[in-house]
NUVOFI-720360 format. One record per residue: residue in three letters; x, y, z of N, C-alpha, C in turn. Coordinates in steps of 0.05 Angstrom, whole numbers, plus 5000, padded with zeros to 4 digits. Layout:
<nodes>
alaXYZXYZXYZ ...
</nodes>
This chain:
<nodes>
unk810450873228809150683246806550583233 unk805750343240803350223229800950293247 unk798950413234796450493247794050393232 unk791750353246789250293234788150553221 unk786150513204784850753192783550923214 unk782350803234781150953255783251123269 unk785551003275787751133289788751373272 unk788851323246789751543227787851783228 unk785251723229783251933230783852113254 unk784151993277784452143302787152293301 unk789352163292791952293291791852533271 unk790452503249790252723230788652963241 unk786552903257785053113270786853253290 unk788453113304790253233324792353413309 unk793353313286795153483269793953743263 unk791353743257789953983248789154173272 unk789854083296789154253319786254233328 unk784854023319782053993326781853923356 unk780254083370779854033399777053943406 unk775153963387772453903392771153773367 unk769653563371768053433350765253413360 unk763353453341760453423347759553183331 unk758153003344757252773328755352573343 unk754852363329753052153337754051883327 unk754551693345755751443335753751253322 unk754751043310753150823298755050603290 unk753850383280755450153273757850193255 unk757450333233759550373214761950543223 unk761450713243763550893253764650813279 unk763950573289764650493316767650473320 unk769150383300772150373303773250643308 unk772250853295773251123299772451213327 unk770051163336769251243363770851093385 unk771550853379773150693398775850833401 unk777050913379779551043380779351323393 unk777151463387776651723398776551703429 unk775351493440775251443469777951453482 unk779951343468782651323478784051603479 unk782851793464784052063463782152273474 unk780352183492778252373502779452593518 unk781952573528783152793543784253003524 unk784452933498785653123479783453243460 unk781453093454779353183437776653153451 unk775253363454772553353466770453263445 unk768953063453766652983435764053073448 unk762453213432759853303441757653133428 unk756452963444754252793433751652953432 unk750753023407748353173404745952983404 unk743553103404741152943404740352843376 unk741552963356740852893328743152973311 unk743752823290745952893272745853173261 unk743353253255743053533245744053733265 unk743553683290744653853312747653853312 unk748853623306751853613305752953783282 unk751653773259752653923236752254223242 unk750054303254749654583260751654683282 unk752154503302754154573322756954613312 unk757654433293760354473279760354733264 unk758154803252757855053237758155293256 unk756655293278756755523297759455543310 unk760755313315763555323325765455453305 unk765155383280766955493259766355803255 unk763855873253763256153249764256333272 unk763956233297764656393320767656403326 unk769056203317771956183324773756243300 unk772756203276774456213252775955953246 unk775655753263776955493259775155313242 unk776155083235774554883220772854733239 unk770254723234768354563250768354273241 unk768154083259768353803252765953653264 unk764653483247762453323256762753033246 unk761752843262761852563255758952453252 unk758652263235756052113232756551843221 unk754851653227755051383216753751373189 unk753551133177752551103151749551143149 unk748451133125745651143120744351393131 unk742351353149740851583159742551763176 unk744651663188746451843203747752043185 unk748651953162749952123143747852313130 unk745552213122743652393110742452603129 unk742552543155741652743174743552993176 unk745952953165747853183164747353373141 unk745753283121745653423096744753703098 unk742653763113741654033117743854213129 unk745254113149747354263161749754313142 unk750354123125752454163105751554363085 unk749054353076748154553057748054823069 unk747354853094747355113108750255233108 unk752155063115754955153116755955233088 unk755055073068755855133040754855413031 unk752355463036751155723027752355963041 unk753355923065754556153080757656133082 unk758855963066761855953064763155903091 unk762255683104763255613131765255373127 unk767555393139769555173137768654943156 unk768054713144767154483159768254223146 unk768954033163769553773153767753563166 unk766153443150764253233159765452963153 unk765852793173766952523170764752333175 unk764152173154762151963157763451693150 unk762351483161763251213154761051063140 unk761850893123759950743106760250443111 unk758550283097758849993098761649923086 unk762349673089765049583080765149593049 unk767549613039767949643010766549422994 unk766649173002765248962986762249002985 unk761049143004758249183005757249432991 unk759149612984758349862970756849792944 unk754749942938753249912914751449672914 unk750849542936749149302937746649342955 unk745949592959743649652975743849513003 unk746149523014746649403040745249563062 unk744949433086743649563108745149813115 unk743550033117744550303123746750393104 unk746550313079748450413059747050643044 unk748650863040747651083024750051203010 unk749651302986751851442971751851732980 unk753051773004753052043016754852232999 unk756952122986758652292969756952402946 unk755352222934753652312912751552512920 unk750352462944748252642954749452922960 unk751752932971752853192979754553332958 unk754853222934756553342914755653642908 unk753053702906752353982900752654172924 unk753154072948753054242971755754232988 unk757854132975760454142987762454262968 unk764554372978766854462961768154212948 unk768254002962769353752952768553532970 unk768353292960768053062978769652822969 unk770052632987771852402982770452152992 unk770851932979770351672991772951512989 unk773951423012776651303015776351003013 unk777350882993777250592989779950462992 unk781950622999784650513003785850653028 unk786450493049787350603074789950773071 unk791450703050793950843046793551143038 unk791151203028790451473019789151633041 unk788451503063786651643083787951893095 unk790351873104791652113117791752353098 unk792552293073792752503053790052633048 unk787952463046785352563040784252743063 unk784752663087783752833110785353103110 unk787853093105789453343104788453523081 unk787953393059786853553036784153673042 unk782453513056779753603064779953863080 unk781653873100781954113117783054343101 unk784954293083786054513067783954633048 unk782454453035780354543017778254703032 unk777354613055775454743072776155033078 unk778755093080779755343089780755523067 unk781355413043782655573022780755743007 unk781455993002779856172986777256223000 unk775056182985772356192997771855943012 unk771655943039771455703054768855543048 unk768655303058766255153054766554873066 unk764454713066764454443078765754243058 unk767054043070768253823055767353563070 unk766553363055765753113067767852883060 unk768452733080770152493077768652253086 unk768052063067766651823073768551583073 unk768551433096770551223099769050953104 unk769250763087768050503092769150383118 unk767550223132768250123158770849953157 unk771149783136773549613135776049773132 unk775850013120778250193117779050283144 unk777150333162777850423189779250213205 unk779049953197780249733212782949653200 unk783349703174785949633161788149793170 unk790549673169792949813177794649903153 unk796150133157798150213138800250393153 unk802250453138804350623149803350913151 unk803851023175802951303179805351473188 unk805651703175807751893183806552163189 unk807052263212805952523220807052743203 unk805552953199806453193183805853443198 unk807653633195807053903206805254053187 unk803054133196801054273178801654573176 unk802154653151802654933146800055103144 unk800155343155797755513153796855563124 unk794355583120793155643094793755933085 unk794855963062795656223053793156363041 unk793056633043790856773031791256793001 unk789056792987789156792957789657072947 unk791857102932792457362920793257342891 unk793257092880794357042854792957202831 unk790357242836788757382815788557682820 unk789857772841789858062847792058202831 unk791258352811793158482793793558772799 unk795858882792796359172796794459342780 unk793759242755791959392738789159412751 unk788259192764785559202776785559382801 unk787759362816788059542840787959832831 unk789559902812789660182802786960272791 unk785660102777782960172767781060222790 unk781060062811779360092834780060352848 unk782560422852783360662864782360902849 unk782560882822781661102805778661152808 unk777160932808774260952812773661102838 unk775061022859774461122886775261422886 unk777461492875778461772875776461962860 unk775261852839773462022823770662022832 unk769961862853767261842862766562092879 unk764162202875763262432892761362322914 unk759962102909758062002928758461692930 unk760661602943761161322946759561202969 unk758760952967757460802988758860532991 unk759460453015760960203020758959993029 unk758959763015757059553019758559303028 unk758159213053759859003065758258743069 unk759558523061758258263064759958073080 unk759157823081760457613097763257573091 unk764157623067766957593059768757753076 unk767957983085769658153103769858033130 unk767857893139768057753165769957513163 unk769557353142771057103138774157173135 unk774757383121777557453118778757603140 unk777257653161778257803185779258073177 unk777658223162778458463150777458723164 unk776558693189775358923203777159163205 unk779559123213781359343216781959493190 unk782459343170783059453143780459583132 unk778159473138775659593129775159863143 unk775759873169775360123184777160343172 unk779660273166781560463154780560553127 unk779560373111778560423085776160623086 unk774360573103772060743106772861023113 unk774761053132775661323140777161463117 unk778661313102780061433079778161533058 unk776161363053774261433031772161643040 unk771661653067769761833078766961783065 unk765961543072763461443059761661313080 unk759061303074757261143092757560853086 unk756660693105757060393104754360253109 unk753760063092751459883096752459603095 unk750859413105751759133104749558943099 unk750258693097748458473094748058333121 unk746358143122745957973146748557843153 unk750057733133752457583137754757773143 unk754458023137756758213141756758353168 unk754658293185754358433210756858413227 unk757758643237760058653255762758693241 unk762758653215765358703201766059003203 unk764059173202764359463208762659513233 unk763659693249762359743275759559863271 unk757459713280754759793277753960023294 unk755660103313755060333330756160603318 unk757760573297759060813285757261003271 unk757961243269756161463257755861393227 unk757861283214757661253185755861003178 unk755360843198753760593192750860663189 unk749560563167746760643161744760413164 unk745760183173743959953177744159763153 unk742659553155742659333136741259423110 unk742059293088740959343062739059113055 unk736859173040735258953029732458943039 unk731358703037728458663042727458773069 unk729158743090728458863116730659053125 unk731959173105734059373112732759633120 unk734359823129733460083138732560253114 unk730860443119730260633098732660793090 unk734360853109736761013102738360873081 unk738960603085740560453066739060403040 unk736560323042735060253018734260503001 unk733260703015732160933002734361142998 unk735661203019737761413017739961362998 unk740661112995742961042976742060982948 unk739560872945738960762919736360872906 unk735261082916732761182906732761322880 unk734961422871734961562846737661682838 unk737661842817740161952807741562142826 unk740062252845741262432864743062292884 unk742862032885744361882905746961762894 unk747861552906750561462902751461452872 unk754061492868755261452842757161232840 unk757961122864759760892864759060712888 unk758360462882757860272903760260092905 unk761560082929763959912933762959662949 unk762759442934761759202946764059022955 unk764158972981766458822993765458563005 unk766158342991765458073001762558023001 unk761058102981758158062980757557892955 unk755257752956754457592933751957702919 unk750957932926748758062914746357862914 unk745657772937743357592940740757732933 unk738857582925736257692916734757832939 unk735157732964733957862987735158132994 unk737558172983738958432988738558632966 unk738558542940738458732919735658782908 unk733658612916731058652905730958612875 unk729658792861729558772832732358852820 unk733658652808736358682800736658902778 unk734658932761734759132740734759412750 unk733659452775733459722786735559772808 unk737259582813739159602835741459782827 unk741860002841744160192837744660242808 unk742460282793742660312763743860572754 unk744060772772745361032766748161042775 unk749260832785751860832798753660622784 unk756260682786758260472780758560292803 unk759160042798759559842819762259722818 unk763759732840766359632844766259402863 unk767259162856766958932873769658822881 unk769958762907772258612918771258342927 unk772558122916771557862925773657652918 unk773657432934775557212931774557012910 unk772057012904770856802888770056922860 unk771456832838770756942812767856882804 unk766756662815764056582808761956782816 unk762656962835760757152845760757422829 unk762657452812762957692795761157672771 unk759357862767757457872745755457642745 unk754957522768753057302771750157412773 unk749757582794747157692797746957992789 unk749258122791749458402784751958442767 unk751658582744753958642727755458872739 unk758058842744759559052757761359192736 unk762259432743763959592725766959522728 unk767659432752770459362757770559182781 unk772659012783772958832806775858792811 unk776458712835779058612844778658342857 unk780058142847779657862857781857802877 unk781057682899782957602919781857612947 unk783357542966782557572994781957853000 unk779557903013778558173018780558333035 unk781658213056783458363073785958453058 unk787058273040789458343025788758563004 unk786458552992785558762974785559022988 unk784259033011783959283025786559393034 unk788459223041791159313048792359463024 unk792259333001793459452977792159722969 unk789459722970788059972963788560182983 unk788660123009789160333029791960463026 unk793760303017796560413013796560622992 unk794660612973794660792950792761022953 unk791061012973789161222976790061442996 unk789461682988789861913006787161973019 unk787162093043784562153056782862333037 unk780262253035778362403017776362543035 unk774762713022772762863038770162873021 unk768062773032765362783020763362893039 unk763863143049762263253071759363273065 unk758663393041755863423034754463163032 unk755762963020754662703016754062563043 unk755962583062755662463088753362613103 unk753262873101751063023114748262943103 unk748262893077745762803064744862533075 unk746662343078746062083089745362093119 unk746762253134746262283162743462403166 unk742562573149739962693150737862473146 unk738362293128736662063124736461893150 unk738761863164738761703189736861833210 unk736962103211735162243230732262213221 unk731862233195729162223184727761953186 unk729361733184728261473182729461273202 unk729061333228730161143248728460883249 unk729660673259728160423264726360473288 unk723760413286721960453308720260193312 unk718860183334716959973340714860073359 unk712659923363710660003381711660053409 unk710860263422711960333448710760173471 unk708660023467707359873488707559573483 unk707659423505707459133504710059003497 unk710258743502712558583496712658523466 unk714958573454715258533425718058443419 unk718458333395721058243387723158463388 unk722758703375724658913377725358993405 unk723259013422723859093451725758883463 unk725158633459726958433472729858443462 unk730158493436732958513425734358753436 unk732958983438734159213449734859173479 unk733159043493733558983522736058793525 unk736158593508738458413509741058563503 unk740958743484743258913478744059073502 unk742159193515742659363538743859203561 unk742658963567743558803590746158663585 unk746958613560749558493554751658693546 unk750958953547752859163539753859123511 unk752259003494753058953466755358763463 unk755858593483758158413482757358123483 unk755058053472754257773471754657663443 unk754757393440754557273415751657193411 unk750457323390747657263385747457063362 unk745956853368745356653349742356663343 unk741556613318738656623312737856373295 unk735256323296733956153277733256323252 unk731156263239730456413214727556513215 unk727256763208724556873208724457153219 unk722157233231721957503241724057573263 unk724257393281726257433303729057473292 unk729757343270732357363258732757653247 unk730757763234730858033224730958243247 unk729358193268729458383291732258373304 unk733358143305736058113317738158263300 unk737758263274739558403256739158703258 unk736758793262736059073262736659213288 unk736159083311736059233337738459153356 unk740058963349742458923364744759033349 unk746459193361748659333347751159173348 unk751959063326754258883325756759043320 unk758559063339760959223336763359053329 unk763058793331765358613325764458393306 unk766258283291765458063273765157803290 unk763757613277763157343289761557363314 unk759857563317758057593340755157553333 unk754557533307751857443298752357183282 unk751156983292751356713280748556643270 unk748156633243745556583232745756463204 unk743556333197743456203170742356413151 unk744056513134743256723115742456623088 unk744256463076743756373049741556153046 unk741655953063739655733062737155803078 unk737355963099735056033115733955783129 unk735755653146735055393157733655423184 unk731055373185729655353210730755103226 unk731055143251732354933268735354943270 unk736555153258739355183258740555283285 unk739155463297740255633318741255493344 unk739655303354740455193380742955023377 unk743154863356745654713351748054893347 unk747555113332749755303327750555453353 unk748655503370749255633395750955453413 unk750355193413751955003428754855013418 unk755155003391757855023379759255283386 unk757855513385759055763391759755793421 unk758055673439758655683467761155523474 unk761255283462763655113468766155223456 unk765955353433768255483421769155733435 unk767255863451767756113464766656103493 unk767755933509766655893536766356143554 unk768056353547767856593563765756783554 unk764456743532762456923521759656853530 unk757957063530755157023534753956953507 unk752756723504751556623480748456613483 unk747056753465744156753467743056673440 unk741356473440739956393416737156503415 unk736556653395733856773391732356593370 unk730056503379728556323362725656393362 unk724256343339721356343338720456073349 unk717856063357716855803368716855583347 unk716355653321716355463300719155343296 unk721155513295723955433292724755253316 unk724255353340725155223364724154933365 unk721654893357720554623358721954433339 unk723354523320724754343301727154193313 unk728554323330730954193342731254253371 unk728954283385729054363414730254143431 unk730453903420731653693435734553733442 unk735753923428738553983435738954133461 unk736654223474736854323501738054113519 unk737353853515738553633530741553623528 unk742553683503745453693498746653913514 unk745454153513746554373527746654333558 unk744654193568744554133596746753933603 unk747053713587749053513592751853633592 unk752253823574754853953571755254183591 unk753154243606753254453627754054723615 unk752654793593753155043579751355273590 unk752355503594750755723605749255883584 unk748555753562747255893540744355963547 unk743456173535740656273540739056233514 unk736856113517734956063494732556243497 unk732256443480729856613480727956523458 unk725556433465723556353446721556583442 unk721656713419719856933411717256793403 unk715356763422713156583418710656733410 unk709956723385707456853376705356653367 unk705956393371704056173365703356163335 unk705056263319704756253289707456233277 unk707556163251709956183235710056473226 unk711356643241711156933239711657053212 unk714056983199714757113175712857023152 unk712156763152710256663132707556803135 unk706656823160704156963166704257263156 unk706557383161706857663152706357683121 unk707557503106707157503077704257433071 unk703057253086700157183081698457433086 unk699057573107697557813114697758033092 unk700258073083700758303064700158233035 unk700657973027700557912999698557692992 unk697357553012695457333007692857383020 unk691957633023689357703034688657563060 unk690557533077690257423104689157143104 unk689956983084689356703084691556553098 unk691156503124693256383141693356083139 unk694255993116694355713110696655573124 unk696155393144698155223157700255383171 unk699555613182701555773197700855823227 unk698555723236697855763263698755533280 unk700255603302701255393320700055423347 unk697455483348696155523374695355263386 unk697355123397696854863410697854873438 unk698054643450698554633480701454593487 unk703354633469706154603475706954793497 unk708354703518709154873540712254853541 unk713455063531716455073530717755083557 unk716455193577717655203604717754923616 unk715554773614715554493623717554323607 unk717654363581719554223565722454273574 unk723054533579725754593589726354453615 unk724454463633724854343660725154043657 unk723653923639723753623635726453543624 unk727853723610730553663600732753753619 unk732053863642734053943661734954223660 unk733654393643734254673642732354833659 unk732955093662731155273676729255403655 unk726655383661724655503643723255743656 unk723055963641721656203651719756313630 unk717356373638715456493619715256793624 unk715256953601714957233603712657333585 unk710757483596708557583580708457883580 unk710358013593710458303594713458393593 unk713758653589716458763589717858713615 unk716458753637717558733663718458443669 unk716758253660717357973664719757893647 unk719957993623722157923606724758043617 unk724758293626727058423638728158253662 unk726258173679727158013702728257743693 unk726957613673727857353664730557373652 unk731157573637733857613624735957663646 unk735357833665737357883686737957623701 unk735957473706736357213720738057023703 unk737357003677738756823660741656883658 unk742357143658745057223655746757153679 unk745557083701747057003725747356703727 unk745956553710745956263712748356133699 unk749055893708751255753697750355513680 unk747855473678746555253663744555373644 unk743655213624741755323603739155433615 unk738255643603735655763610734055793585 unk731455723586729655773564727555973573 unk727456193559725456413564723356393543 unk720956333551718656313533717256593534 unk717856753514716857033513714457053494 unk712157123504709657123490709257403476 unk708957403450708357653437705957623419 unk704957843408702657843391703157713365 unk701257553355701557403330701657573305 unk700957823306700858003283703058203282 unk704958183301707258363300708858303273 unk709858513261711158493236713958613237 unk715658533218718258653214718058883194 unk718859113204718859363188721559483189 unk722559613168721359653141721259383126 unk720059403101719859163084719959243055 unk721059073038720859103009719258862999 unk717358902983715758682972717458512954 unk717058252953718658072936718558162907 unk720858192895721058272866721158572862 unk720558722883720559022880723459132883 unk723759372873726359512878726559582907 unk729059572918729459632946728759922953 unk728660092933727960372937724960392943 unk723460172938720560172944720060072973 unk721860102990721560023018719360173031 unk717860033048715660163062715460063091 unk714260223107713760173135710860133141 unk710160073166707360053174705860313169 unk707260533176706060803172705460863143 unk707360783126706960813097704560663087 unk704260423097702060253089699360363098 unk699360473123696860603133696060843117 unk698061003109697561243093696261163066 unk697460943054696560853028693660753029 unk692860633051690260523054688060723061 unk688860953070686861163078685461273053 
</nodes>
């Protein structure tokens, strides 16, 4: 049958099972929006306040559901406003398809009104991108875009369509979309056997879990693997929930703000681990600290789907390439139950010796996260912005399931959380979704509260308000002799009034009692709630590793005080 380009876009989205699109219209994409209007009973469109909000919402939708997130934008500034969201998704391996429309083909390359080379701009931050100049290729391109976004290590793909292509007609034939197969081609028997041999000979193994285990839905296989190996488990920010954070073997996060148990207990010297089993991790600088000193007395075994991550930041002794879940299945089949009683007792002693603590008085970030955990019974989807509140959310909320912490890890995007929370809430309407933000982050995209209100979403926005850029101030305090350059936000912004002006419920909390009451009230509401929670400007995230230091040099507030005496 003969269809216009705009009709083909919508039909292809329906083929892919897309039920939600986040976007913002404009002149170049009007044909597509006109067609979308005719299918509004089949595909929900969420009009965000800003295109960046749309890209983050598509990202949060994808992370929380495992589906491909989709966002729309028009040409020029509409397209460029997606860039930060696309880069965020790229850094954290999130499957996303961004569809933009451009000026007509004859006007390309002529500095036309609202023309931008969005394909050129996004080349470094997408798995692939397309500009479609022939309507006959449009359906195939969209199908390829979805397949690329989901194959192997996921990531964002951009499709740019000139406006005249959306109006032209061509023959369209519907196709049944086959599920994307897991990558196993590079998984060899030799590599599997070598991995099994390393594990069998290890006396002090430690399992290190990253976002790849979440993406591959490997939680069950990982649990079996941990029990077979009889080893402690640490994770990254992106790996939260892949392994049950309430389990005895779990030792907390690794890295700059990881626990002392994970940082010190595992990596402090020759007495500690002899085999690090890295599952779906990219050995980020914030996790490994000084690369030359990272696990230098241990062998490192890596499981990963992306060959580019092997020997990039850390040289490993052995690796198995392929989908993490498939690797674990193969390894589990070959392993017999092992026993490392003394090693586990040693690590558990560290857990007793170095628990996460915080000041017992006053309202603080850690207190709020623990209270949220208690009131939600650990069954909420936590979304965060970037900074101190992000680290507290990682430390003090116990993630027992994957896809329950939605956060920008690789790019560290301030302004990410509220858009992502909207996407997560729409993708999981039955879940309690809570976005934790600092006041600096919240101010970047707080206009999306209006979107949440319009969509009647019951999400909860907690603003951890210290009137400063908290994490930057922490570094200024510790490493820049308390020169607080451009980090003080002590102005007259009133988040409660702002929330009310946008149609949400606003509540201010200045004490533990007020926060407890505010959270209990928010959990009963069916519309957005903004809690403005005031904390001290000098609260810090502990433990900490100084930039460039070995993670074994982790220190707490108490350590710092002892050193200064």
